[in-house]
ChimeraX commands (.cxc) that place a marker at each C-alpha (Angstrom):
marker #1 position -14.25,13.73,13.93 radius 0.5
marker #1 position -17.92,13.69,14.03 radius 0.5
marker #1 position -20.21,10.60,13.25 radius 0.5
marker #1 position -20.93,12.25,9.62 radius 0.5
marker #1 position -17.30,12.70,8.90 radius 0.5
marker #1 position -16.32,9.26,9.95 radius 0.5
marker #1 position -19.22,7.73,7.90 radius 0.5
marker #1 position -18.00,9.45,5.02 radius 0.5
marker #1 position -14.51,8.21,5.42 radius 0.5
marker #1 position -15.80,4.90,5.59 radius 0.5
marker #1 position -17.88,5.67,2.60 radius 0.5
marker #1 position -14.52,6.90,0.84 radius 0.5
marker #1 position -12.61,3.60,1.95 radius 0.5
marker #1 position -15.40,1.51,0.67 radius 0.5
marker #1 position -15.31,3.08,-2.85 radius 0.5
marker #1 position -11.88,2.93,-3.22 radius 0.5
marker #1 position -11.57,-0.62,-2.12 radius 0.5
marker #1 position -14.12,-1.65,-4.58 radius 0.5
marker #1 position -12.67,0.33,-7.40 radius 0.5
marker #1 position -9.13,-1.56,-6.25 radius 0.5
marker #1 position -7.74,2.35,-5.78 radius 0.5
marker #1 position -4.97,1.29,-3.59 radius 0.5
marker #1 position -3.22,4.69,-3.88 radius 0.5
marker #1 position -6.17,6.48,-2.08 radius 0.5
marker #1 position -6.50,3.28,0.64 radius 0.5
marker #1 position -3.09,3.66,1.32 radius 0.5
marker #1 position -3.22,7.56,1.90 radius 0.5
marker #1 position -6.37,6.64,4.25 radius 0.5
marker #1 position -4.17,4.51,6.10 radius 0.5
marker #1 position -1.02,6.65,6.30 radius 0.5
marker #1 position -2.84,9.08,7.85 radius 0.5
marker #1 position -3.71,6.88,10.66 radius 0.5
marker #1 position -0.33,5.34,11.36 radius 0.5
marker #1 position 1.50,6.27,14.44 radius 0.5
marker #1 position 4.76,7.19,12.31 radius 0.5
marker #1 position 3.45,8.23,8.68 radius 0.5
marker #1 position 5.30,7.15,5.95 radius 0.5
marker #1 position 5.67,10.95,4.38 radius 0.5
marker #1 position 8.62,10.76,1.89 radius 0.5
marker #1 position 8.29,6.81,0.97 radius 0.5
marker #1 position 6.75,6.09,-2.46 radius 0.5
marker #1 position 6.77,2.28,-2.36 radius 0.5
marker #1 position 4.47,0.30,-0.34 radius 0.5
marker #1 position 4.55,-3.62,0.29 radius 0.5
marker #1 position 1.13,-4.92,1.44 radius 0.5
marker #1 position 0.90,-8.44,3.21 radius 0.5
marker #1 position -2.33,-10.15,2.32 radius 0.5
marker #1 position -4.10,-13.19,3.75 radius 0.5
marker #1 position -7.23,-14.41,2.81 radius 0.5
marker #1 position -7.80,-11.40,0.39 radius 0.5
marker #1 position -7.50,-9.16,3.39 radius 0.5
marker #1 position -4.40,-6.48,3.95 radius 0.5
marker #1 position -2.96,-7.60,7.31 radius 0.5
marker #1 position 0.25,-5.62,7.08 radius 0.5
marker #1 position 1.88,-2.67,5.30 radius 0.5
marker #1 position 5.67,-1.65,4.93 radius 0.5
marker #1 position 6.47,1.73,3.67 radius 0.5
marker #1 position 9.80,1.73,1.87 radius 0.5
marker #1 position 12.09,4.35,0.53 radius 0.5
marker #1 position 13.13,2.96,-2.69 radius 0.5
marker #1 position 11.99,0.02,-5.30 radius 0.5
marker #1 position 14.84,-1.96,-4.14 radius 0.5
marker #1 position 14.15,-1.66,-0.46 radius 0.5
marker #1 position 10.66,-2.86,-1.76 radius 0.5
marker #1 position 11.81,-5.56,-3.32 radius 0.5
marker #1 position 14.08,-6.61,-0.29 radius 0.5
marker #1 position 10.94,-6.39,2.01 radius 0.5
marker #1 position 8.88,-8.40,-0.18 radius 0.5
marker #1 position 11.47,-10.96,-0.22 radius 0.5
marker #1 position 11.61,-11.23,-3.89 radius 0.5
marker #1 position 14.77,-12.77,-5.35 radius 0.5
marker #1 position 13.75,-13.08,-8.90 radius 0.5
marker #1 position 13.58,-9.27,-10.26 radius 0.5
marker #1 position 14.04,-9.10,-13.86 radius 0.5
marker #1 position 12.25,-12.60,-14.98 radius 0.5
marker #1 position 8.86,-11.72,-15.41 radius 0.5
marker #1 position 7.33,-10.31,-18.51 radius 0.5
marker #1 position 8.52,-6.75,-19.41 radius 0.5
marker #1 position 10.75,-6.86,-16.22 radius 0.5
marker #1 position 14.06,-7.67,-18.30 radius 0.5
marker #1 position 17.01,-5.53,-17.01 radius 0.5
marker #1 position 15.38,-3.72,-14.52 radius 0.5
marker #1 position 17.04,-3.62,-11.00 radius 0.5
marker link #1:1,2 radius 0.2
marker link #1:2,3 radius 0.2
marker link #1:3,4 radius 0.2
marker link #1:4,5 radius 0.2
marker link #1:5,6 radius 0.2
marker link #1:6,7 radius 0.2
marker link #1:7,8 radius 0.2
marker link #1:8,9 radius 0.2
marker link #1:9,10 radius 0.2
marker link #1:10,11 radius 0.2
marker link #1:11,12 radius 0.2
marker link #1:12,13 radius 0.2
marker link #1:13,14 radius 0.2
marker link #1:14,15 radius 0.2
marker link #1:15,16 radius 0.2
marker link #1:16,17 radius 0.2
marker link #1:17,18 radius 0.2
marker link #1:18,19 radius 0.2
marker link #1:19,20 radius 0.2
marker link #1:20,21 radius 0.2
marker link #1:21,22 radius 0.2
marker link #1:22,23 radius 0.2
marker link #1:23,24 radius 0.2
marker link #1:24,25 radius 0.2
marker link #1:25,26 radius 0.2
marker link #1:26,27 radius 0.2
marker link #1:27,28 radius 0.2
marker link #1:28,29 radius 0.2
marker link #1:29,30 radius 0.2
marker link #1:30,31 radius 0.2
marker link #1:31,32 radius 0.2
marker link #1:32,33 radius 0.2
marker link #1:33,34 radius 0.2
marker link #1:34,35 radius 0.2
marker link #1:35,36 radius 0.2
marker link #1:36,37 radius 0.2
marker link #1:37,38 radius 0.2
marker link #1:38,39 radius 0.2
marker link #1:39,40 radius 0.2
marker link #1:40,41 radius 0.2
marker link #1:41,42 radius 0.2
marker link #1:42,43 radius 0.2
marker link #1:43,44 radius 0.2
marker link #1:44,45 radius 0.2
marker link #1:45,46 radius 0.2
marker link #1:46,47 radius 0.2
marker link #1:47,48 radius 0.2
marker link #1:48,49 radius 0.2
marker link #1:49,50 radius 0.2
marker link #1:50,51 radius 0.2
marker link #1:51,52 radius 0.2
marker link #1:52,53 radius 0.2
marker link #1:53,54 radius 0.2
marker link #1:54,55 radius 0.2
marker link #1:55,56 radius 0.2
marker link #1:56,57 radius 0.2
marker link #1:57,58 radius 0.2
marker link #1:58,59 radius 0.2
marker link #1:59,60 radius 0.2
marker link #1:60,61 radius 0.2
marker link #1:61,62 radius 0.2
marker link #1:62,63 radius 0.2
marker link #1:63,64 radius 0.2
marker link #1:64,65 radius 0.2
marker link #1:65,66 radius 0.2
marker link #1:66,67 radius 0.2
marker link #1:67,68 radius 0.2
marker link #1:68,69 radius 0.2
marker link #1:69,70 radius 0.2
marker link #1:70,71 radius 0.2
marker link #1:71,72 radius 0.2
marker link #1:72,73 radius 0.2
marker link #1:73,74 radius 0.2
marker link #1:74,75 radius 0.2
marker link #1:75,76 radius 0.2
marker link #1:76,77 radius 0.2
marker link #1:77,78 radius 0.2
marker link #1:78,79 radius 0.2
marker link #1:79,80 radius 0.2
marker link #1:80,81 radius 0.2
marker link #1:81,82 radius 0.2
marker link #1:82,83 radius 0.2
view
């Protein structure tokens, strides 16, 4: 990757970050992972002090919920009855 391409990627990442575009950010992170998440539709992010410190790709919503340690699924607004 050339220096210009690298600068363009950093600008793209920054723009996505400032707009809250986690989809673009996750695609960019996945492209750099040792094992791409290809077929995984759910991402669990661990945040510390406003920064992403860990990222886990999951195959299903149920797997993501388990990885996140969520135990009260279905108790929030608009979530009743959802597995």
